[in-house]
C-alpha positions as CSV (number, residue, x, y, z in Angstrom):
1,X,-20.8,104.9,114.9
2,X,-22.4,108.0,117.1
3,X,-23.2,111.0,114.9
4,X,-22.5,114.2,115.2
5,X,-24.7,117.2,114.8
6,X,-23.6,119.8,113.3
7,X,-24.6,122.3,116.2
8,X,-22.6,119.8,118.4
9,X,-19.9,120.6,116.5
10,X,-20.0,124.2,116.7
11,X,-20.3,124.3,120.0
12,X,-17.6,122.2,120.9
13,X,-14.9,124.7,118.7
14,X,-16.1,127.6,120.7
15,X,-15.0,125.9,123.6
16,X,-11.8,124.9,122.5
17,X,-10.8,128.0,120.8
18,X,-12.3,129.9,123.8
19,X,-10.8,127.4,126.6
20,X,-13.5,129.2,128.6
21,X,-16.8,127.9,129.3
22,X,-18.3,131.3,129.3
23,X,-16.8,133.4,126.4
24,X,-17.6,130.5,124.4
25,X,-21.1,130.8,125.6
26,X,-20.8,134.4,125.1
27,X,-19.9,133.7,121.8
28,X,-22.7,131.8,120.7
29,X,-25.6,133.6,122.1
30,X,-26.5,130.4,124.8
31,X,-26.4,130.5,128.4
32,X,-23.7,128.4,129.4
33,X,-25.7,125.6,131.3
34,X,-26.6,124.0,128.6
35,X,-23.2,124.5,126.6
36,X,-22.0,122.4,129.2
37,X,-25.0,119.8,128.5
38,X,-24.2,119.5,125.3
39,X,-20.8,119.1,125.8
40,X,-21.1,116.5,127.8
41,X,-23.6,114.7,125.8
42,X,-21.0,114.6,122.9
43,X,-18.6,112.9,124.8
44,X,-20.6,110.4,126.2
45,X,-21.8,109.6,122.7
46,X,-18.1,109.4,121.2
47,X,-17.4,107.8,124.5
48,X,-13.6,110.5,124.9
49,X,-13.0,112.9,127.0
50,X,-12.4,115.9,125.2
51,X,-11.6,118.8,127.2
52,X,-10.0,118.6,130.9
53,X,-11.5,120.7,133.5
54,X,-10.1,122.4,137.0
55,X,-9.8,125.3,139.0
56,X,-7.2,126.6,136.4
57,X,-10.0,127.3,133.5
58,X,-10.1,124.2,130.2
59,X,-7.8,122.1,128.1
60,X,-8.5,120.3,125.1
61,X,-7.5,115.9,125.7
62,X,-5.2,114.8,122.8
63,X,-9.1,113.8,121.5
64,X,-10.2,116.7,121.7
65,X,-7.2,118.0,119.8
66,X,-8.3,115.9,117.1
67,X,-11.9,116.8,116.9
68,X,-11.5,120.7,116.8
69,X,-8.6,120.0,113.4
70,X,-11.6,118.0,112.3
71,X,-14.0,119.9,112.9
72,X,-13.8,122.7,111.2
73,X,-13.1,121.4,107.6
74,X,-16.4,119.8,108.8
75,X,-18.1,122.4,109.4
76,X,-17.2,124.4,106.2
77,X,-18.3,121.3,104.2
78,X,-21.3,122.0,106.2
79,X,-22.2,125.4,105.6
80,X,-20.6,124.8,101.4
81,X,-23.4,122.5,100.8
82,X,-25.7,124.6,101.9
83,X,-25.0,127.3,100.2
84,X,-24.1,125.7,97.0
85,X,-27.5,124.2,97.2
86,X,-29.3,127.7,98.1
87,X,-27.3,129.1,94.3
88,X,-28.5,126.0,93.1
89,X,-32.1,127.5,93.0
90,X,-30.9,130.9,91.8
91,X,-33.0,130.0,88.0
92,X,-30.4,132.7,86.5
93,X,-27.4,131.9,88.4
94,X,-23.8,133.5,88.1
95,X,-20.6,132.4,88.4
96,X,-18.5,133.7,91.2
97,X,-15.0,133.7,90.2
98,X,-12.2,134.6,92.7
99,X,-8.6,135.8,92.5
100,X,-5.9,138.1,94.4
101,X,-6.6,142.1,93.6
102,X,-4.8,142.8,91.0
103,X,-3.4,139.3,89.7
104,X,-3.3,138.3,86.3
105,X,-5.2,141.4,85.5
106,X,-5.1,141.1,81.4
107,X,-6.2,137.8,81.6
108,X,-8.6,138.3,83.4
109,X,-10.1,141.3,81.8
110,X,-8.9,138.6,78.5
111,X,-11.4,135.8,80.0
112,X,-14.4,138.0,81.2
113,X,-14.6,139.5,77.7
114,X,-14.4,135.9,75.6
115,X,-16.4,134.1,78.0
116,X,-19.4,137.3,78.0
117,X,-19.4,136.4,73.7
118,X,-20.5,132.9,74.5
119,X,-23.6,131.5,73.9
120,X,-25.4,130.9,76.5
121,X,-23.0,132.4,78.9
122,X,-24.4,133.6,82.6
123,X,-23.1,136.7,84.4
124,X,-19.3,136.3,86.3
125,X,-19.3,137.9,88.8
126,X,-15.8,139.1,90.6
127,X,-14.9,138.2,94.1
128,X,-11.4,140.1,94.5
129,X,-9.7,138.5,97.8
130,X,-6.4,138.9,99.5
131,X,-3.1,136.0,99.2
132,X,-3.7,132.9,100.0
133,X,-7.8,132.6,100.3
134,X,-9.0,132.1,97.4
135,X,-9.0,127.9,98.1
136,X,-10.9,128.6,101.4
137,X,-13.8,130.6,99.3
138,X,-13.2,127.5,96.3
139,X,-13.9,125.1,99.5
140,X,-16.8,126.8,101.2
141,X,-18.7,127.2,98.0
142,X,-18.4,131.4,97.8
143,X,-16.7,130.3,94.6
144,X,-17.0,128.4,91.8
145,X,-13.6,129.2,90.7
146,X,-10.6,131.5,90.9
147,X,-7.5,132.5,89.3
148,X,-4.5,130.6,91.6
149,X,-0.9,130.6,91.9
150,X,2.0,127.5,91.5
151,X,4.0,127.4,93.1
152,X,2.5,129.0,96.0
153,X,-1.1,128.9,96.5
154,X,-2.5,125.6,98.4
155,X,-4.0,123.5,95.2
156,X,-4.4,120.4,96.5
157,X,-7.6,118.6,95.7
158,X,-8.9,121.2,93.2
159,X,-9.3,120.4,89.1
160,X,-6.6,123.3,87.8
161,X,-6.1,124.4,84.3
162,X,-2.8,126.2,83.4
163,X,-3.4,129.3,81.9
164,X,0.0,131.4,82.4
165,X,3.6,131.7,83.1
166,X,5.8,134.0,83.6
167,X,8.7,135.9,85.7
168,X,8.7,138.3,89.1
169,X,9.0,141.1,89.3
170,X,10.6,143.1,92.4
171,X,7.9,146.5,93.7
172,X,10.3,149.6,95.0
173,X,9.6,152.8,95.7
174,X,10.3,155.1,93.0
175,X,13.0,157.2,94.9
176,X,14.9,154.2,96.0
177,X,18.0,154.1,94.1
178,X,17.4,150.1,93.1
179,X,14.7,151.5,91.4
180,X,17.2,152.7,88.4
181,X,18.1,149.6,87.4
182,X,16.8,147.5,84.6
183,X,16.5,144.2,86.6
184,X,18.0,142.4,89.8
185,X,18.9,139.1,91.1
186,X,17.0,137.5,94.1
187,X,19.7,137.7,95.9
188,X,20.7,141.7,95.4
189,X,16.3,142.0,96.0
190,X,16.8,140.1,100.0
191,X,19.3,142.1,100.7
192,X,18.4,145.5,100.7
193,X,19.1,146.5,104.0
194,X,16.7,149.6,104.0
195,X,13.8,147.4,102.5
196,X,13.6,144.3,104.2
197,X,11.3,142.0,102.1
198,X,7.6,142.2,103.9
199,X,5.9,138.6,105.8
200,X,2.8,137.2,104.9
201,X,1.4,134.8,106.7
202,X,1.5,131.0,106.9
203,X,-1.6,129.1,106.0
204,X,-1.5,128.5,110.1
205,X,-1.7,132.2,110.4
206,X,1.9,132.7,111.9
207,X,5.0,134.8,110.5
208,X,7.6,133.5,108.8
209,X,10.9,135.1,110.6
210,X,12.9,138.3,109.6
211,X,13.3,141.8,109.9
212,X,10.3,142.9,107.2
213,X,7.3,144.1,108.6
214,X,4.2,141.9,108.9
215,X,1.5,142.3,106.4
216,X,-2.1,140.8,105.9
217,X,-3.4,143.3,103.4
218,X,-2.0,144.2,99.6
219,X,-3.2,148.0,100.7
220,X,-1.1,147.7,103.9
221,X,1.6,146.8,101.2
222,X,1.1,149.0,99.0
223,X,1.1,151.6,101.5
224,X,4.8,150.5,103.4
225,X,6.6,150.2,99.7
226,X,5.5,153.3,98.2
227,X,6.7,154.7,102.2
228,X,10.0,153.6,101.2
229,X,8.9,150.7,104.3
230,X,9.5,147.1,102.2
231,X,9.5,145.5,98.8
232,X,7.9,142.4,97.8
233,X,8.8,140.1,94.8
234,X,5.2,139.3,92.3
235,X,4.7,137.7,89.3
236,X,5.1,140.4,86.7
237,X,1.4,140.6,85.8
238,X,0.7,141.2,89.3
239,X,1.3,144.6,88.8
240,X,-1.8,146.2,87.9
241,X,-2.3,147.5,91.2
242,X,0.9,149.5,91.1
243,X,0.8,153.0,92.3
244,X,2.8,156.0,90.6
245,X,5.1,155.4,93.7
246,X,6.3,152.2,92.6
247,X,8.0,150.4,90.7
248,X,8.8,147.3,88.9
249,X,11.7,146.1,88.2
250,X,12.6,142.4,86.4
251,X,14.0,140.0,89.0
252,X,15.6,137.7,86.5
253,X,16.5,134.5,88.9
254,X,12.9,134.3,90.6
255,X,11.0,131.5,90.0
256,X,8.4,131.8,87.0
257,X,4.8,132.3,88.5
258,X,2.1,129.6,86.6
259,X,-1.8,131.1,87.1
260,X,-3.8,128.3,87.1
261,X,-7.9,128.4,86.9
262,X,-9.1,125.8,89.8
263,X,-12.2,123.9,90.4
264,X,-14.1,122.5,92.9
265,X,-13.9,118.2,91.6
266,X,-16.7,117.1,90.2
267,X,-18.6,120.6,89.7
268,X,-18.0,121.2,86.3
269,X,-22.0,122.9,84.9
270,X,-22.4,123.4,81.5
271,X,-22.1,127.2,82.8
272,X,-18.2,126.8,84.2
273,X,-17.5,124.3,81.7
274,X,-17.7,127.2,79.0
275,X,-15.5,128.7,81.6
276,X,-12.8,126.7,81.6
277,X,-13.1,126.3,77.8
278,X,-12.4,129.9,77.0
279,X,-9.6,130.3,79.5
280,X,-7.7,127.5,77.4
281,X,-8.8,129.0,74.0
282,X,-7.3,132.1,75.7
283,X,-4.2,130.1,76.3
284,X,-3.9,128.6,72.9
285,X,-3.9,131.6,71.0
286,X,-7.8,130.1,69.6
287,X,-9.8,133.5,70.4
288,X,-8.1,137.0,70.0
289,X,-6.3,138.4,73.1
290,X,-3.8,135.8,73.5
291,X,-1.7,135.7,76.4
292,X,1.6,133.5,76.4
293,X,0.9,129.8,76.7
294,X,1.9,128.9,80.4
């Protein structure tokens, strides 16, 4: 079985993504000849051709497509191992908890307060992120735990505890006629001609079809809602970041959303275990400032 070096994988990924040796060399900060030699050596070691090279440029072979798909997670795992190793050497290491900005705000505040009262509690760094980023932050070692949401987020491979189940609201411009409604149905929220629902990128970076604006950050979205260009349907607790120009209207038939606490299996340190225990105690009403059970 041939051994693969992380340097070779990084070189290959750069060429595979750029489909051009010159651009890949610039991206890597090396000269082109050693890059070409490294790729040829990699192909020789694996015994397969990874790239088709001709006058028109560079293209991936079927074997190259497989290696590109596998190389990303492999490099992420190596980087995560190095990151966790460095953090483990810090005498008073902290826990890093990542969450979408504004999501389950009251629950997060209650959890941080409860955990801070635990004997031997370590500092907790809150790492705000955009929608869908928590899984990557957990897998690459930049976060120890994450607030995530079923059924929307990628929970594959994580240990989880369900914490809070809630309904959803439509976030609307305050000046829109629908903002005066006491409630909406999902069909009504999805069929407002002048407020098409915003579109978030899928995990592969592509956007679903639809008339709504393409957004990547919650700040973009908040601005577009305030301008009367879009609406969105979100968990009720996520309205913590609601602007004065927004109004939240309950969507009575939208699917319920469950906030979960997630972490990598096999990485339950005493500090992490204590924080998880605080979260479940809050959920079950065994601590003050309880939240509604999932």
